[in-house]
PDB file of N, H, CA, C and O in Angstrom:
ATOM      1  N   MET A   1       0.778  -1.215  -0.011  1.00  0.00           N
ATOM      2  CA  MET A   1      -0.057   0.006   0.062  1.00  0.00           C
ATOM      3  C   MET A   1       0.836   1.230  -0.003  1.00  0.00           C
ATOM      4  O   MET A   1       1.898   1.200   0.619  1.00  0.00           O
ATOM      5  N   ASP A   2       0.514   2.256  -0.670  1.00  0.00           N
ATOM      6  H   ASP A   2      -0.349   2.281  -1.175  1.00  0.00           H
ATOM      7  CA  ASP A   2       1.330   3.575  -0.833  1.00  0.00           C
ATOM      8  C   ASP A   2       0.768   4.512   0.257  1.00  0.00           C
ATOM      9  O   ASP A   2      -0.432   4.669   0.477  1.00  0.00           O
ATOM     10  N   PHE A   3       1.650   5.038   0.827  1.00  0.00           N
ATOM     11  H   PHE A   3       2.626   4.911   0.648  1.00  0.00           H
ATOM     12  CA  PHE A   3       1.238   6.241   1.750  1.00  0.00           C
ATOM     13  C   PHE A   3       2.059   7.518   1.416  1.00  0.00           C
ATOM     14  O   PHE A   3       3.289   7.536   1.376  1.00  0.00           O
ATOM     15  N   LYS A   4       1.294   8.527   1.192  1.00  0.00           N
ATOM     16  H   LYS A   4       0.295   8.512   1.225  1.00  0.00           H
ATOM     17  CA  LYS A   4       1.960   9.847   0.946  1.00  0.00           C
ATOM     18  C   LYS A   4       1.945  10.760   1.969  1.00  0.00           C
ATOM     19  O   LYS A   4       0.906  10.903   2.613  1.00  0.00           O
ATOM     20  N   ASN A   5       3.087  11.508   2.270  1.00  0.00           N
ATOM     21  H   ASN A   5       3.932  11.391   1.747  1.00  0.00           H
ATOM     22  CA  ASN A   5       3.156  12.611   3.257  1.00  0.00           C
ATOM     23  C   ASN A   5       2.392  13.739   2.638  1.00  0.00           C
ATOM     24  O   ASN A   5       2.878  14.342   1.681  1.00  0.00           O
ATOM     25  N   PRO A   6       1.164  14.075   3.157  1.00  0.00           N
ATOM     26  CA  PRO A   6       0.300  15.194   2.748  1.00  0.00           C
ATOM     27  C   PRO A   6       0.845  16.598   3.229  1.00  0.00           C
ATOM     28  O   PRO A   6       0.349  17.634   2.785  1.00  0.00           O
ATOM     29  N   LEU A   7       1.914  16.608   4.181  1.00  0.00           N
ATOM     30  H   LEU A   7       2.317  15.767   4.541  1.00  0.00           H
ATOM     31  CA  LEU A   7       2.147  17.865   4.827  1.00  0.00           C
ATOM     32  C   LEU A   7       3.201  18.636   4.084  1.00  0.00           C
ATOM     33  O   LEU A   7       3.845  18.127   3.168  1.00  0.00           O
ATOM     34  N   ASN A   8       3.362  19.836   4.482  1.00  0.00           N
ATOM     35  H   ASN A   8       2.839  20.250   5.226  1.00  0.00           H
ATOM     36  CA  ASN A   8       4.430  20.744   3.772  1.00  0.00           C
ATOM     37  C   ASN A   8       5.777  20.688   4.432  1.00  0.00           C
ATOM     38  O   ASN A   8       6.563  21.616   4.239  1.00  0.00           O
ATOM     39  N   GLU A   9       6.127  19.604   5.246  1.00  0.00           N
ATOM     40  H   GLU A   9       5.489  18.851   5.402  1.00  0.00           H
ATOM     41  CA  GLU A   9       7.334  19.540   5.835  1.00  0.00           C
ATOM     42  C   GLU A   9       7.656  18.075   6.164  1.00  0.00           C
ATOM     43  O   GLU A   9       6.771  17.222   6.234  1.00  0.00           O
ATOM     44  N   LYS A  10       8.973  17.814   6.366  1.00  0.00           N
ATOM     45  H   LYS A  10       9.692  18.507   6.310  1.00  0.00           H
ATOM     46  CA  LYS A  10       9.383  16.462   6.705  1.00  0.00           C
ATOM     47  C   LYS A  10       8.685  16.021   7.930  1.00  0.00           C
ATOM     48  O   LYS A  10       8.607  16.793   8.886  1.00  0.00           O
ATOM     49  N   SER A  11       8.150  14.785   7.974  1.00  0.00           N
ATOM     50  H   SER A  11       8.214  14.158   7.198  1.00  0.00           H
ATOM     51  CA  SER A  11       7.327  14.378   9.096  1.00  0.00           C
ATOM     52  C   SER A  11       7.780  12.786   9.387  1.00  0.00           C
ATOM     53  O   SER A  11       8.205  12.068   8.482  1.00  0.00           O
ATOM     54  N   GLU A  12       7.643  12.375  10.658  1.00  0.00           N
ATOM     55  H   GLU A  12       7.298  12.958  11.393  1.00  0.00           H
ATOM     56  CA  GLU A  12       7.903  11.096  11.122  1.00  0.00           C
ATOM     57  C   GLU A  12       6.417  10.538  11.372  1.00  0.00           C
ATOM     58  O   GLU A  12       5.600  11.181  12.031  1.00  0.00           O
ATOM     59  N   PHE A  13       6.152   9.386  10.839  1.00  0.00           N
ATOM     60  H   PHE A  13       6.815   8.863  10.304  1.00  0.00           H
ATOM     61  CA  PHE A  13       4.764   8.803  11.068  1.00  0.00           C
ATOM     62  C   PHE A  13       4.949   7.524  11.886  1.00  0.00           C
ATOM     63  O   PHE A  13       6.008   6.900  11.816  1.00  0.00           O
ATOM     64  N   ALA A  14       3.849   7.090  12.728  1.00  0.00           N
ATOM     65  H   ALA A  14       2.989   7.596  12.784  1.00  0.00           H
ATOM     66  CA  ALA A  14       3.799   5.955  13.532  1.00  0.00           C
ATOM     67  C   ALA A  14       2.656   5.108  12.878  1.00  0.00           C
ATOM     68  O   ALA A  14       1.624   5.658  12.493  1.00  0.00           O
ATOM     69  N   VAL A  15       2.842   3.872  12.769  1.00  0.00           N
ATOM     70  H   VAL A  15       3.681   3.426  13.081  1.00  0.00           H
ATOM     71  CA  VAL A  15       1.806   2.895  12.163  1.00  0.00           C
ATOM     72  C   VAL A  15       1.469   1.831  13.336  1.00  0.00           C
ATOM     73  O   VAL A  15       2.355   1.206  13.920  1.00  0.00           O
ATOM     74  N   ASN A  16       0.080   1.696  13.616  1.00  0.00           N
ATOM     75  H   ASN A  16      -0.640   2.203  13.142  1.00  0.00           H
ATOM     76  CA  ASN A  16      -0.384   0.718  14.651  1.00  0.00           C
ATOM     77  C   ASN A  16      -1.495  -0.033  14.076  1.00  0.00           C
ATOM     78  O   ASN A  16      -2.189   0.513  13.219  1.00  0.00           O
ATOM     79  N   PHE A  17      -1.714  -1.106  14.416  1.00  0.00           N
ATOM     80  H   PHE A  17      -1.150  -1.550  15.112  1.00  0.00           H
ATOM     81  CA  PHE A  17      -2.857  -1.974  13.929  1.00  0.00           C
ATOM     82  C   PHE A  17      -3.625  -2.450  15.201  1.00  0.00           C
ATOM     83  O   PHE A  17      -3.080  -2.812  16.244  1.00  0.00           O
ATOM     84  N   ASP A  18      -5.058  -2.395  14.953  1.00  0.00           N
ATOM     85  H   ASP A  18      -5.501  -2.101  14.106  1.00  0.00           H
ATOM     86  CA  ASP A  18      -6.047  -2.756  16.049  1.00  0.00           C
ATOM     87  C   ASP A  18      -6.298  -4.322  16.091  1.00  0.00           C
ATOM     88  O   ASP A  18      -7.108  -4.754  16.912  1.00  0.00           O
ATOM     89  N   ASN A  19      -5.621  -5.202  15.222  1.00  0.00           N
ATOM     90  H   ASN A  19      -4.963  -4.851  14.556  1.00  0.00           H
ATOM     91  CA  ASN A  19      -5.762  -6.454  15.025  1.00  0.00           C
ATOM     92  C   ASN A  19      -4.409  -7.154  15.003  1.00  0.00           C
ATOM     93  O   ASN A  19      -3.676  -6.747  14.102  1.00  0.00           O
ATOM     94  N   PRO A  20      -3.895  -8.125  15.791  1.00  0.00           N
ATOM     95  CA  PRO A  20      -2.607  -8.677  15.794  1.00  0.00           C
ATOM     96  C   PRO A  20      -2.353  -9.407  14.625  1.00  0.00           C
ATOM     97  O   PRO A  20      -1.163  -9.600  14.377  1.00  0.00           O
ATOM     98  N   ASN A  21      -3.220  -9.879  13.812  1.00  0.00           N
ATOM     99  H   ASN A  21      -4.187  -9.721  14.014  1.00  0.00           H
ATOM    100  CA  ASN A  21      -3.095 -10.564  12.534  1.00  0.00           C
ATOM    101  C   ASN A  21      -2.385  -9.633  11.516  1.00  0.00           C
ATOM    102  O   ASN A  21      -1.820 -10.108  10.531  1.00  0.00           O
ATOM    103  N   PHE A  22      -2.418  -8.379  11.751  1.00  0.00           N
ATOM    104  H   PHE A  22      -2.876  -7.993  12.551  1.00  0.00           H
ATOM    105  CA  PHE A  22      -1.752  -7.423  10.781  1.00  0.00           C
ATOM    106  C   PHE A  22      -0.505  -6.800  11.300  1.00  0.00           C
ATOM    107  O   PHE A  22      -0.490  -6.416  12.470  1.00  0.00           O
ATOM    108  N   SER A  23       0.480  -6.671  10.588  1.00  0.00           N
ATOM    109  H   SER A  23       0.468  -6.983   9.638  1.00  0.00           H
ATOM    110  CA  SER A  23       1.743  -6.022  11.059  1.00  0.00           C
ATOM    111  C   SER A  23       2.505  -5.429   9.692  1.00  0.00           C
ATOM    112  O   SER A  23       2.172  -5.779   8.560  1.00  0.00           O
ATOM    113  N   LEU A  24       3.444  -4.595   9.938  1.00  0.00           N
ATOM    114  H   LEU A  24       3.714  -4.310  10.858  1.00  0.00           H
ATOM    115  CA  LEU A  24       4.254  -4.136   8.964  1.00  0.00           C
ATOM    116  C   LEU A  24       5.375  -5.049   8.550  1.00  0.00           C
ATOM    117  O   LEU A  24       6.140  -5.450   9.426  1.00  0.00           O
ATOM    118  N   ALA A  25       5.539  -5.400   7.352  1.00  0.00           N
ATOM    119  H   ALA A  25       4.917  -5.074   6.640  1.00  0.00           H
ATOM    120  CA  ALA A  25       6.585  -6.403   6.918  1.00  0.00           C
ATOM    121  C   ALA A  25       7.970  -5.758   6.832  1.00  0.00           C
ATOM    122  O   ALA A  25       8.956  -6.484   6.708  1.00  0.00           O
ATOM    123  N   SER A  26       8.081  -4.529   6.889  1.00  0.00           N
ATOM    124  H   SER A  26       7.280  -3.939   6.990  1.00  0.00           H
ATOM    125  CA  SER A  26       9.320  -3.741   6.830  1.00  0.00           C
ATOM    126  C   SER A  26       9.191  -2.525   7.719  1.00  0.00           C
ATOM    127  O   SER A  26       8.106  -2.081   8.094  1.00  0.00           O
ATOM    128  N   LYS A  27      10.440  -1.985   8.048  1.00  0.00           N
ATOM    129  H   LYS A  27      11.321  -2.346   7.743  1.00  0.00           H
ATOM    130  CA  LYS A  27      10.652  -0.878   8.947  1.00  0.00           C
ATOM    131  C   LYS A  27      10.180   0.378   8.268  1.00  0.00           C
ATOM    132  O   LYS A  27      10.242   0.497   7.044  1.00  0.00           O
ATOM    133  N   LEU A  28       9.710   1.313   9.057  1.00  0.00           N
ATOM    134  H   LEU A  28       9.660   1.216  10.051  1.00  0.00           H
ATOM    135  CA  LEU A  28       9.326   2.688   8.529  1.00  0.00           C
ATOM    136  C   LEU A  28      10.458   3.443   8.097  1.00  0.00           C
ATOM    137  O   LEU A  28      11.481   3.406   8.781  1.00  0.00           O
ATOM    138  N   PRO A  29      10.408   4.165   6.989  1.00  0.00           N
ATOM    139  CA  PRO A  29      11.606   4.941   6.679  1.00  0.00           C
ATOM    140  C   PRO A  29      12.089   6.084   7.528  1.00  0.00           C
ATOM    141  O   PRO A  29      13.090   6.694   7.152  1.00  0.00           O
ATOM    142  N   GLY A  30      11.496   6.421   8.598  1.00  0.00           N
ATOM    143  H   GLY A  30      10.683   5.926   8.903  1.00  0.00           H
ATOM    144  CA  GLY A  30      11.820   7.517   9.462  1.00  0.00           C
ATOM    145  C   GLY A  30      11.247   8.774   8.932  1.00  0.00           C
ATOM    146  O   GLY A  30      10.057   8.717   8.620  1.00  0.00           O
ATOM    147  N   LEU A  31      11.879   9.924   8.766  1.00  0.00           N
ATOM    148  H   LEU A  31      12.845   9.971   9.019  1.00  0.00           H
ATOM    149  CA  LEU A  31      11.338  11.215   8.228  1.00  0.00           C
ATOM    150  C   LEU A  31      11.034  10.967   6.710  1.00  0.00           C
ATOM    151  O   LEU A  31      11.781  10.438   5.887  1.00  0.00           O
ATOM    152  N   VAL A  32       9.801  11.453   6.526  1.00  0.00           N
ATOM    153  H   VAL A  32       9.194  11.883   7.195  1.00  0.00           H
ATOM    154  CA  VAL A  32       9.331  11.261   5.087  1.00  0.00           C
ATOM    155  C   VAL A  32       9.272  12.775   4.502  1.00  0.00           C
ATOM    156  O   VAL A  32       8.729  13.691   5.120  1.00  0.00           O
ATOM    157  N   ASP A  33       9.865  12.919   3.296  1.00  0.00           N
ATOM    158  H   ASP A  33      10.305  12.174   2.794  1.00  0.00           H
ATOM    159  CA  ASP A  33       9.713  14.330   2.671  1.00  0.00           C
ATOM    160  C   ASP A  33       8.367  14.815   2.327  1.00  0.00           C
ATOM    161  O   ASP A  33       7.504  13.966   2.104  1.00  0.00           O
ATOM    162  N   PRO A  34       8.072  16.052   2.253  1.00  0.00           N
ATOM    163  CA  PRO A  34       6.742  16.461   1.896  1.00  0.00           C
ATOM    164  C   PRO A  34       6.321  15.860   0.405  1.00  0.00           C
ATOM    165  O   PRO A  34       7.143  15.767  -0.506  1.00  0.00           O
ATOM    166  N   GLY A  35       5.150  15.526   0.299  1.00  0.00           N
ATOM    167  H   GLY A  35       4.482  15.601   1.039  1.00  0.00           H
ATOM    168  CA  GLY A  35       4.723  14.930  -0.913  1.00  0.00           C
ATOM    169  C   GLY A  35       5.217  13.729  -1.286  1.00  0.00           C
ATOM    170  O   GLY A  35       4.725  13.244  -2.305  1.00  0.00           O
ATOM    171  N   LYS A  36       6.116  13.083  -0.690  1.00  0.00           N
ATOM    172  H   LYS A  36       6.516  13.477   0.138  1.00  0.00           H
ATOM    173  CA  LYS A  36       6.806  11.818  -1.080  1.00  0.00           C
ATOM    174  C   LYS A  36       5.954  10.638  -0.668  1.00  0.00           C
ATOM    175  O   LYS A  36       5.403  10.588   0.431  1.00  0.00           O
ATOM    176  N   VAL A  37       5.857   9.633  -1.641  1.00  0.00           N
ATOM    177  H   VAL A  37       6.305   9.674  -2.534  1.00  0.00           H
ATOM    178  CA  VAL A  37       5.086   8.349  -1.425  1.00  0.00           C
ATOM    179  C   VAL A  37       6.043   7.370  -0.877  1.00  0.00           C
ATOM    180  O   VAL A  37       7.181   7.256  -1.332  1.00  0.00           O
ATOM    181  N   THR A  38       5.534   6.586   0.206  1.00  0.00           N
ATOM    182  H   THR A  38       4.609   6.678   0.576  1.00  0.00           H
ATOM    183  CA  THR A  38       6.257   5.593   0.751  1.00  0.00           C
ATOM    184  C   THR A  38       5.421   4.257   0.600  1.00  0.00           C
ATOM    185  O   THR A  38       4.223   4.220   0.879  1.00  0.00           O
ATOM    186  N   ALA A  39       6.103   3.202   0.157  1.00  0.00           N
ATOM    187  H   ALA A  39       7.077   3.232  -0.069  1.00  0.00           H
ATOM    188  CA  ALA A  39       5.341   1.949   0.204  1.00  0.00           C
ATOM    189  C   ALA A  39       5.272   1.273   1.466  1.00  0.00           C
ATOM    190  O   ALA A  39       6.338   0.998   2.017  1.00  0.00           O
ATOM    191  N   LEU A  40       4.200   0.966   2.004  1.00  0.00           N
ATOM    192  H   LEU A  40       3.334   1.190   1.556  1.00  0.00           H
ATOM    193  CA  LEU A  40       4.125   0.075   3.280  1.00  0.00           C
ATOM    194  C   LEU A  40       3.697  -1.253   2.891  1.00  0.00           C
ATOM    195  O   LEU A  40       2.677  -1.455   2.232  1.00  0.00           O
ATOM    196  N   GLN A  41       4.538  -2.219   3.329  1.00  0.00           N
ATOM    197  H   GLN A  41       5.367  -2.054   3.864  1.00  0.00           H
ATOM    198  CA  GLN A  41       4.218  -3.640   3.090  1.00  0.00           C
ATOM    199  C   GLN A  41       3.467  -4.161   4.304  1.00  0.00           C
ATOM    200  O   GLN A  41       4.032  -4.139   5.398  1.00  0.00           O
ATOM    201  N   ILE A  42       2.320  -4.593   4.191  1.00  0.00           N
ATOM    202  H   ILE A  42       1.861  -4.611   3.303  1.00  0.00           H
ATOM    203  CA  ILE A  42       1.437  -5.061   5.254  1.00  0.00           C
ATOM    204  C   ILE A  42       1.292  -6.539   5.227  1.00  0.00           C
ATOM    205  O   ILE A  42       0.872  -7.146   4.242  1.00  0.00           O
ATOM    206  N   LYS A  43       1.674  -7.130   6.406  1.00  0.00           N
ATOM    207  H   LYS A  43       2.015  -6.637   7.207  1.00  0.00           H
ATOM    208  CA  LYS A  43       1.650  -8.592   6.581  1.00  0.00           C
ATOM    209  C   LYS A  43       0.421  -9.079   7.210  1.00  0.00           C
ATOM    210  O   LYS A  43      -0.018  -8.460   8.178  1.00  0.00           O
ATOM    211  N   PHE A  44      -0.202 -10.147   6.759  1.00  0.00           N
ATOM    212  H   PHE A  44       0.155 -10.650   5.972  1.00  0.00           H
ATOM    213  CA  PHE A  44      -1.515 -10.824   7.283  1.00  0.00           C
ATOM    214  C   PHE A  44      -1.124 -12.193   7.709  1.00  0.00           C
ATOM    215  O   PHE A  44      -0.758 -13.035   6.889  1.00  0.00           O
ATOM    216  N   ASP A  45      -1.211 -12.466   9.223  1.00  0.00           N
ATOM    217  H   ASP A  45      -1.508 -11.782   9.890  1.00  0.00           H
ATOM    218  CA  ASP A  45      -0.849 -13.827   9.653  1.00  0.00           C
ATOM    219  C   ASP A  45      -2.081 -14.773   9.483  1.00  0.00           C
ATOM    220  O   ASP A  45      -1.886 -15.959   9.215  1.00  0.00           O
ATOM    221  N   GLY A  46      -3.225 -14.323   9.619  1.00  0.00           N
ATOM    222  H   GLY A  46      -3.383 -13.360   9.838  1.00  0.00           H
ATOM    223  CA  GLY A  46      -4.491 -15.230   9.407  1.00  0.00           C
ATOM    224  C   GLY A  46      -4.640 -16.173  10.517  1.00  0.00           C
ATOM    225  O   GLY A  46      -4.948 -17.334  10.248  1.00  0.00           O
ATOM    226  N   LYS A  47      -4.455 -15.804  11.765  1.00  0.00           N
ATOM    227  H   LYS A  47      -4.204 -14.861  11.984  1.00  0.00           H
ATOM    228  CA  LYS A  47      -4.549 -16.724  12.922  1.00  0.00           C
ATOM    229  C   LYS A  47      -6.082 -16.808  13.112  1.00  0.00           C
ATOM    230  O   LYS A  47      -6.767 -15.800  12.940  1.00  0.00           O
ATOM    231  N   ALA A  48      -6.640 -18.005  13.469  1.00  0.00           N
ATOM    232  H   ALA A  48      -6.084 -18.825  13.609  1.00  0.00           H
ATOM    233  CA  ALA A  48      -8.123 -18.225  13.552  1.00  0.00           C
ATOM    234  C   ALA A  48      -8.609 -17.415  14.720  1.00  0.00           C
ATOM    235  O   ALA A  48      -9.767 -17.002  14.650  1.00  0.00           O
ATOM    236  N   ASP A  49      -7.896 -17.129  15.784  1.00  0.00           N
ATOM    237  H   ASP A  49      -6.956 -17.465  15.841  1.00  0.00           H
ATOM    238  CA  ASP A  49      -8.364 -16.530  17.000  1.00  0.00           C
ATOM    239  C   ASP A  49      -8.921 -15.081  16.782  1.00  0.00           C
ATOM    240  O   ASP A  49      -9.707 -14.529  17.551  1.00  0.00           O
ATOM    241  N   PHE A  50      -8.411 -14.539  15.634  1.00  0.00           N
ATOM    242  H   PHE A  50      -7.772 -14.988  15.009  1.00  0.00           H
ATOM    243  CA  PHE A  50      -8.756 -13.073  15.378  1.00  0.00           C
ATOM    244  C   PHE A  50      -9.500 -13.018  14.047  1.00  0.00           C
ATOM    245  O   PHE A  50      -9.411 -13.926  13.220  1.00  0.00           O
ATOM    246  N   PRO A  51     -10.292 -11.842  13.856  1.00  0.00           N
ATOM    247  CA  PRO A  51     -10.937 -11.634  12.572  1.00  0.00           C
ATOM    248  C   PRO A  51      -9.970 -11.358  11.402  1.00  0.00           C
ATOM    249  O   PRO A  51      -8.806 -11.023  11.619  1.00  0.00           O
ATOM    250  N   ASN A  52     -10.447 -11.496  10.216  1.00  0.00           N
ATOM    251  H   ASN A  52     -11.393 -11.768  10.039  1.00  0.00           H
ATOM    252  CA  ASN A  52      -9.537 -11.224   9.024  1.00  0.00           C
ATOM    253  C   ASN A  52      -9.597  -9.660   8.602  1.00  0.00           C
ATOM    254  O   ASN A  52      -8.985  -9.205   7.635  1.00  0.00           O
ATOM    255  N   THR A  53     -10.378  -8.945   9.423  1.00  0.00           N
ATOM    256  H   THR A  53     -10.875  -9.314  10.208  1.00  0.00           H
ATOM    257  CA  THR A  53     -10.440  -7.496   9.154  1.00  0.00           C
ATOM    258  C   THR A  53      -9.806  -6.818  10.299  1.00  0.00           C
ATOM    259  O   THR A  53      -9.656  -7.359  11.395  1.00  0.00           O
ATOM    260  N   GLY A  54      -9.375  -5.416   9.965  1.00  0.00           N
ATOM    261  H   GLY A  54      -9.497  -4.976   9.075  1.00  0.00           H
ATOM    262  CA  GLY A  54      -8.702  -4.565  11.068  1.00  0.00           C
ATOM    263  C   GLY A  54      -8.531  -3.243  10.578  1.00  0.00           C
ATOM    264  O   GLY A  54      -8.992  -2.923   9.482  1.00  0.00           O
ATOM    265  N   ARG A  55      -7.889  -2.427  11.318  1.00  0.00           N
ATOM    266  H   ARG A  55      -7.514  -2.687  12.208  1.00  0.00           H
ATOM    267  CA  ARG A  55      -7.702  -1.140  11.027  1.00  0.00           C
ATOM    268  C   ARG A  55      -6.159  -0.732  11.195  1.00  0.00           C
ATOM    269  O   ARG A  55      -5.469  -1.149  12.125  1.00  0.00           O
ATOM    270  N   MET A  56      -5.683   0.152  10.163  1.00  0.00           N
ATOM    271  H   MET A  56      -6.243   0.491   9.407  1.00  0.00           H
ATOM    272  CA  MET A  56      -4.181   0.453  10.367  1.00  0.00           C
ATOM    273  C   MET A  56      -4.322   1.985  10.619  1.00  0.00           C
ATOM    274  O   MET A  56      -4.979   2.686   9.848  1.00  0.00           O
ATOM    275  N   ILE A  57      -3.719   2.464  11.665  1.00  0.00           N
ATOM    276  H   ILE A  57      -3.186   1.895  12.291  1.00  0.00           H
ATOM    277  CA  ILE A  57      -3.837   3.740  12.277  1.00  0.00           C
ATOM    278  C   ILE A  57      -2.433   4.438  11.951  1.00  0.00           C
ATOM    279  O   ILE A  57      -1.396   3.955  12.404  1.00  0.00           O
ATOM    280  N   VAL A  58      -2.429   5.495  11.218  1.00  0.00           N
ATOM    281  H   VAL A  58      -3.271   5.888  10.850  1.00  0.00           H
ATOM    282  CA  VAL A  58      -1.115   6.162  11.093  1.00  0.00           C
ATOM    283  C   VAL A  58      -1.279   7.553  11.649  1.00  0.00           C
ATOM    284  O   VAL A  58      -2.242   8.276  11.391  1.00  0.00           O
ATOM    285  N   THR A  59      -0.209   7.895  12.476  1.00  0.00           N
ATOM    286  H   THR A  59       0.574   7.308  12.685  1.00  0.00           H
ATOM    287  CA  THR A  59      -0.364   9.100  13.345  1.00  0.00           C
ATOM    288  C   THR A  59       0.998   9.935  13.097  1.00  0.00           C
ATOM    289  O   THR A  59       2.036   9.416  12.686  1.00  0.00           O
ATOM    290  N   THR A  60       0.861  11.150  13.371  1.00  0.00           N
ATOM    291  H   THR A  60       0.018  11.572  13.705  1.00  0.00           H
ATOM    292  CA  THR A  60       2.082  12.010  13.515  1.00  0.00           C
ATOM    293  C   THR A  60       1.736  13.175  14.270  1.00  0.00           C
ATOM    294  O   THR A  60       0.552  13.455  14.462  1.00  0.00           O
ATOM    295  N   LYS A  61       2.632  13.849  14.697  1.00  0.00           N
ATOM    296  H   LYS A  61       3.594  13.622  14.541  1.00  0.00           H
ATOM    297  CA  LYS A  61       2.689  15.021  15.679  1.00  0.00           C
ATOM    298  C   LYS A  61       1.423  15.747  15.871  1.00  0.00           C
ATOM    299  O   LYS A  61       1.266  16.719  15.132  1.00  0.00           O
ATOM    300  N   GLY A  62       0.468  15.468  16.730  1.00  0.00           N
ATOM    301  H   GLY A  62       0.595  14.678  17.329  1.00  0.00           H
ATOM    302  CA  GLY A  62      -0.594  16.282  17.002  1.00  0.00           C
ATOM    303  C   GLY A  62      -1.727  16.392  16.136  1.00  0.00           C
ATOM    304  O   GLY A  62      -2.656  17.132  16.461  1.00  0.00           O
ATOM    305  N   LEU A  63      -1.757  15.686  14.982  1.00  0.00           N
ATOM    306  H   LEU A  63      -1.003  15.085  14.718  1.00  0.00           H
ATOM    307  CA  LEU A  63      -2.709  15.709  13.923  1.00  0.00           C
ATOM    308  C   LEU A  63      -3.747  14.488  14.093  1.00  0.00           C
ATOM    309  O   LEU A  63      -3.298  13.459  14.598  1.00  0.00           O
ATOM    310  N   PRO A  64      -5.021  14.524  13.732  1.00  0.00           N
ATOM    311  CA  PRO A  64      -5.862  13.447  13.879  1.00  0.00           C
ATOM    312  C   PRO A  64      -5.192  12.234  13.007  1.00  0.00           C
ATOM    313  O   PRO A  64      -4.486  12.504  12.035  1.00  0.00           O
ATOM    314  N   PRO A  65      -5.434  10.963  13.380  1.00  0.00           N
ATOM    315  CA  PRO A  65      -4.975   9.968  12.713  1.00  0.00           C
ATOM    316  C   PRO A  65      -5.607   9.672  11.346  1.00  0.00           C
ATOM    317  O   PRO A  65      -6.754  10.023  11.071  1.00  0.00           O
ATOM    318  N   TRP A  66      -4.754   8.969  10.453  1.00  0.00           N
ATOM    319  H   TRP A  66      -3.822   8.683  10.676  1.00  0.00           H
ATOM    320  CA  TRP A  66      -5.422   8.454   9.291  1.00  0.00           C
ATOM    321  C   TRP A  66      -5.834   7.044   9.577  1.00  0.00           C
ATOM    322  O   TRP A  66      -5.038   6.338  10.195  1.00  0.00           O
ATOM    323  N   ILE A  67      -6.972   6.559   9.203  1.00  0.00           N
ATOM    324  H   ILE A  67      -7.619   7.133   8.701  1.00  0.00           H
ATOM    325  CA  ILE A  67      -7.333   5.282   9.442  1.00  0.00           C
ATOM    326  C   ILE A  67      -7.634   4.473   8.136  1.00  0.00           C
ATOM    327  O   ILE A  67      -8.422   4.905   7.295  1.00  0.00           O
ATOM    328  N   TYR A  68      -7.031   3.385   8.013  1.00  0.00           N
ATOM    329  H   TYR A  68      -6.390   3.035   8.696  1.00  0.00           H
ATOM    330  CA  TYR A  68      -7.181   2.536   6.789  1.00  0.00           C
ATOM    331  C   TYR A  68      -7.884   1.398   7.135  1.00  0.00           C
ATOM    332  O   TYR A  68      -7.461   0.886   8.172  1.00  0.00           O
ATOM    333  N   TYR A  69      -8.908   0.774   6.563  1.00  0.00           N
ATOM    334  H   TYR A  69      -9.250   1.191   5.721  1.00  0.00           H
ATOM    335  CA  TYR A  69      -9.578  -0.424   6.744  1.00  0.00           C
ATOM    336  C   TYR A  69      -8.981  -1.597   5.947  1.00  0.00           C
ATOM    337  O   TYR A  69      -8.787  -1.562   4.732  1.00  0.00           O
ATOM    338  N   LEU A  70      -8.714  -2.624   6.740  1.00  0.00           N
ATOM    339  H   LEU A  70      -8.872  -2.653   7.727  1.00  0.00           H
ATOM    340  CA  LEU A  70      -7.917  -3.734   5.963  1.00  0.00           C
ATOM    341  C   LEU A  70      -8.844  -4.945   6.122  1.00  0.00           C
ATOM    342  O   LEU A  70      -9.654  -5.163   7.023  1.00  0.00           O
ATOM    343  N   GLN A  71      -8.511  -5.760   4.932  1.00  0.00           N
ATOM    344  H   GLN A  71      -7.853  -5.583   4.201  1.00  0.00           H
ATOM    345  CA  GLN A  71      -9.121  -7.052   5.025  1.00  0.00           C
ATOM    346  C   GLN A  71      -8.089  -8.123   4.443  1.00  0.00           C
ATOM    347  O   GLN A  71      -7.656  -8.034   3.294  1.00  0.00           O
ATOM    348  N   GLY A  72      -7.729  -9.149   5.331  1.00  0.00           N
ATOM    349  H   GLY A  72      -8.081  -9.222   6.264  1.00  0.00           H
ATOM    350  CA  GLY A  72      -6.764 -10.155   5.071  1.00  0.00           C
ATOM    351  C   GLY A  72      -7.347 -11.206   4.111  1.00  0.00           C
ATOM    352  O   GLY A  72      -8.559 -11.403   4.029  1.00  0.00           O
ATOM    353  N   GLU A  73      -6.457 -11.849   3.412  1.00  0.00           N
ATOM    354  H   GLU A  73      -5.472 -11.689   3.479  1.00  0.00           H
ATOM    355  CA  GLU A  73      -6.807 -12.997   2.573  1.00  0.00           C
ATOM    356  C   GLU A  73      -5.999 -14.165   2.849  1.00  0.00           C
ATOM    357  O   GLU A  73      -6.183 -15.206   2.219  1.00  0.00           O
TER     358      GLU A  73
END
């Protein structure tokens, strides 16, 4: 999935998931330049104890979070 820094300055973003079936397959790049697109690789484990849907929550310094709805296969 592609994530673009919509801000006018370099920013660092944090990614969290509300379902342990989902995780990032790679490390975040740190500071992201304004307007730059970063590829986020999302891993789905598919454990039966948890649903195959979840949310990815992206946050940065004091702004409301971006919420992405996920469905694993």
